[in-house]
N, C-alpha and C positions, 0 to 999 in steps of 0.2 A: 566538501571538506571529511564527511562522515570515510569515506571510501579513501585518504589521506591516513585518518587513526585509524583502519584495520590493517591498511596496510602495515604503518609504523609497530603494533602489537604484535603483528607477524614477521617482521622484521630481525627485532631485537633478539627470538629467539634464535634463529637463526644466526645469528652477531655470534652467539655463545656458540651452539653446537658449531662452528665454522672453529673453534680449537682462540678463540681471540677471549679471552674471559669469564667465566661466570660470576664473578667479585662484579665487573661493570656492571652487567647485568639488575644486577642483586640487587645495584645500588642506585641504578635507575628506577626500579620499580620501587623502592623504601621511599622515593624523591616522589616521587608520582604520586603516593602514597599520602605520605605525611603530607596534612594539613597545616603546619606550621612553614613550611617553603610556599614562596609568594612564586606567581610566573616567570618573574624576569629573575630570580633566582635560579630553579631551572632551567631558564630559558641557559644563564650562562654556565650551567654544568654541561650544556648540549648544543655549547658554542661553533665546536669545530664540524657538527653535522648537519649545520642552519646555515644555510647558505645564500636567499633570500627572504624576501618577503612574507611568500604564501605560505613556506616554509615554518615559518615566524608565527605567523599565524595558524596554524593548524597546531604547534609546537602550543602552544599558548591556549588555545580552545577542548587541547587533549586537558591538561592542564585542570583548567576551570573545570570541567568535568568530575572530575575527584576533591575540587574544591568544592561543587557544591551538594558534595555526601555528607550524610551526618559520621558522626564518629564511627557508631557501632557496624555501619556498614563498612568503614574504611578496615575495624577490626578482624573487621570476615573478609576479605579481600586480603590482610594482611594472613590470618588461619589458610586462608586455600593460599598462597604462595607457600608457604610453608612445607603445605603437606604437598606441593610439587616439587617445591625440592631436594625435597625428604625420600620423597617417591624408589622405590628401587627400580621402577621399569621406566622408568622418567625417560627417555636418552635428549633428551634437549636442555637438560640442569643437570 
């Protein structure tokens, strides 16, 4: 399952880099770090990419990892993502 999570993290920036739209990627990242969004709500936002139970379970575990974090950690994660988004040298975003 950890491998699936790593692959998901690697695939999202590639999706953006391919020209599909960074707004979608930013939305997924905001949803993953938002403690008010439940696992089911997160799965619903990605339902077009979830094709089987194994993927559904991986997405649920991925979201649960963020739900287990403190608000301070989630705020730091959001600040980190903002630095990446606004970085002039970053070609993925």
